[in-house]
C-alpha positions in Angstrom: -0.2 0.2 0.2 2.9 2.4 1.4 4.2 2.0 -2.3 0.9 2.7 -4.8 1.5 6.9 -4.3 4.9 6.6 -5.8 3.8 7.2 -9.3 1.9 10.1 -7.9 5.0 11.4 -6.7 7.5 11.0 -8.6 5.9 13.4 -11.8 5.6 16.3 -8.9 9.2 15.6 -7.7 10.8 16.3 -11.5 8.4 19.2 -12.2 9.8 21.0 -8.8 13.2 20.0 -9.7 16.0 22.9 -10.4 17.4 20.8 -13.3 13.6 20.7 -15.3 12.9 24.5 -15.2 13.0 26.2 -17.9 15.3 29.6 -18.3 13.9 32.6 -18.4 13.8 34.6 -21.7 15.1 38.0 -21.1 13.7 39.9 -23.7 16.2 42.1 -26.3 16.6 45.5 -25.4 14.6 48.2 -27.3 15.2 51.8 -28.4 13.2 53.0 -25.4 14.8 56.6 -24.0 16.9 56.8 -27.3 16.9 60.4 -29.2 18.4 60.6 -33.1 21.2 63.8 -32.6 22.1 63.9 -36.7 19.1 63.9 -38.6 20.4 62.2 -41.8 20.0 65.6 -43.9 21.9 68.7 -42.3 25.2 68.5 -40.7 22.8 70.3 -37.4 24.1 70.4 -34.0 27.7 68.2 -36.0 30.8 71.1 -36.0 33.6 69.6 -38.2 35.9 70.3 -41.0 33.7 70.4 -44.5 37.1 68.9 -46.3 36.4 65.6 -45.3 32.8 65.5 -43.8 29.9 65.5 -45.7 25.8 64.2 -45.7 25.2 62.2 -48.2 22.4 59.7 -48.6 21.3 60.4 -45.7 24.6 59.3 -44.1 26.8 61.4 -41.8 30.4 61.1 -44.2 34.1 61.2 -42.9 36.6 60.6 -46.2 40.3 61.6 -47.6 41.3 62.0 -51.1 44.8 62.2 -52.2 44.1 65.2 -52.4 43.8 65.7 -49.2 45.6 63.9 -46.6 45.3 64.5 -43.2 48.7 65.4 -41.0 46.6 64.6 -38.0 42.9 63.2 -37.1 40.8 65.9 -37.5 37.0 64.8 -36.2 33.5 66.2 -36.3 32.0 67.4 -33.2 28.4 66.7 -32.0 27.9 70.5 -30.3 24.3 69.2 -28.4 26.0 69.0 -24.8 28.7 66.9 -23.3 27.1 63.9 -22.0 28.2 61.8 -18.8 25.9 58.8 -18.1 25.4 57.2 -21.2 24.3 55.0 -24.2 25.3 55.2 -28.2 23.9 53.5 -30.4 24.8 53.9 -34.3 26.0 52.3 -37.7 29.0 52.2 -39.4 31.1 51.4 -42.8 34.7 51.8 -44.0 36.4 50.6 -46.4 39.5 48.9 -47.2 42.4 50.2 -45.1 40.0 52.3 -42.9 40.6 53.7 -39.3 38.7 55.8 -37.5 36.6 55.9 -34.4 33.9 57.3 -32.1 35.7 59.6 -29.2 33.6 60.2 -25.8 33.5 62.3 -22.2 36.3 64.1 -24.6 38.1 67.7 -24.6 38.4 69.8 -27.7 42.2 71.0 -28.1 43.5 74.6 -28.8 46.4 73.6 -30.5 44.6 72.1 -33.4 40.8 72.6 -35.2 38.4 69.7 -35.0 41.0 67.7 -32.4 40.0 65.8 -29.2 41.1 64.3 -26.6 39.5 61.6 -24.9 37.9 57.6 -24.7 37.3 56.3 -28.5 35.6 53.2 -29.0 37.7 52.0 -32.0 37.3 51.5 -35.8 39.4 49.9 -38.3 38.5 48.0 -41.5 41.9 45.4 -40.8 39.8 44.0 -37.6 43.3 44.9 -35.5 42.2 47.7 -33.5 37.9 47.4 -33.7 35.9 47.3 -30.4 38.6 48.5 -28.4 38.9 51.3 -26.3 42.0 53.8 -26.8 42.2 57.5 -25.4 42.5 59.5 -27.9 46.1 61.5 -26.9 46.0 60.5 -23.5 46.5 57.0 -21.7 46.3 55.2 -25.2 45.6 52.0 -24.9 43.3 51.2 -22.1 41.5 47.9 -23.2 42.0 45.5 -26.1 39.5 43.7 -28.4 38.6 40.9 -25.7 39.6 42.3 -22.4 38.0 43.8 -19.4 40.6 45.8 -17.8 40.9 47.7 -14.7 42.9 51.1 -14.7 44.2 51.6 -11.5 45.0 54.6 -9.9 48.5 55.0 -10.8 46.7 55.3 -14.4 48.7 51.6 -15.3 45.5 49.2 -17.2 45.6 45.7 -15.4 43.7 42.7 -17.0 40.8 40.9 -15.1 39.5 38.8 -17.2 38.8 37.9 -21.2 36.2 38.6 -23.1 36.5 36.7 -25.5 39.6 35.2 -28.0 40.3 38.4 -30.4 39.9 37.0 -33.5 36.9 35.1 -33.1 35.4 39.1 -31.8 36.1 40.4 -35.0 34.8 37.3 -36.7 31.1 39.0 -35.6 32.7 42.6 -37.4 31.7 42.7 -41.4 34.2 44.4 -43.9 33.3 46.8 -45.5 29.5 46.9 -44.6 27.4 48.2 -41.8 28.4 47.0 -38.1 26.2 48.1 -35.0 28.0 49.9 -32.4 26.5 50.2 -29.1 28.7 51.9 -26.0 27.5 51.7 -22.4 28.6 54.7 -20.6 28.1 54.2 -17.1 30.1 55.6 -14.1 33.5 54.3 -14.2 32.1 51.7 -16.2 33.2 51.8 -20.2 32.1 48.8 -22.6 31.9 48.7 -26.2 29.5 46.0 -28.1 29.6 45.4 -31.7 26.9 43.9 -33.4 25.7 42.3 -30.2 29.0 41.2 -28.9 30.9 42.9 -25.9 34.5 43.7 -27.0 36.4 45.6 -24.5 34.7 46.8 -21.2 37.4 49.3 -19.2 36.6 50.4 -15.3 38.4 53.5 -15.3 40.2 54.0 -11.3 42.4 56.5 -12.3 41.4 59.7 -10.3 43.7 62.1 -11.9 42.9 61.2 -15.9 39.6 59.8 -16.0 36.7 61.8 -16.8 33.1 61.4 -16.5 31.9 64.1 -18.6 32.8 65.2 -22.0 32.0 65.9 -25.7 31.2 63.2 -28.6 32.6 63.1 -32.0 33.8 60.4 -34.9 37.2 60.3 -36.4 38.7 60.8 -39.9 42.5 59.2 -39.2 45.9 59.9 -40.6 46.4 57.6 -43.0 45.6 56.0 -47.0 42.5 58.1 -48.3 39.8 56.4 -46.8 35.5 56.5 -46.2 34.0 56.1 -43.1 29.9 56.5 -43.3 28.1 56.6 -40.0 23.3 56.6 -39.9 21.1 56.0 -37.5 23.1 57.9 -34.4 20.7 57.5 -30.7 21.9 59.5 -27.6 20.1 58.2 -24.3 21.0 59.5 -21.5 20.8 58.0 -18.5 
């Protein structure tokens, strides 16, 4: 008689087991709270050298030709504010050999026009630098692609963890095609994401050199002729 309840109890035990519970479904993030900061028609709120920057086919275009080679990196700067904590989403496409980047929490320098110093979410088409955190005209390399790094009080980067193999992460970046960049900048934690894959994270504990707000700008880089295009530039303040 005592065994007759077993067939009824066992299914209940299985249902109650953590092993049998389905993992919760986490919905993808949406664009709630994001505001477009590029209208696709004009350079309203954007300030850069017209020799290199224009609007074309709804895109913000930076181009260097054989006749307009630069001797110093130059930026087009968003003049709509100096965000502190924010998320930035945009799409980019860069030609072969191209090099660009998204600067944020930056300051404008006075020794050259349209020059910025600050954190940069790197972009290139050679898959050498893309996704890393580079401080333009500052501490230089803060985290390479595939790294979670703490910058110490002395300004020295210290590797905390791996986010994946750099080559494997680079394989998620499309060559000479559109890619989606997502920056999550909150406090002293700086996260770079491309096409849904975390590329680098910096925790900046360097009180002397870190910044908590500043300008946003995008770059054309010293080097051979190139073309960089941006579209769907959206900002969400946190």
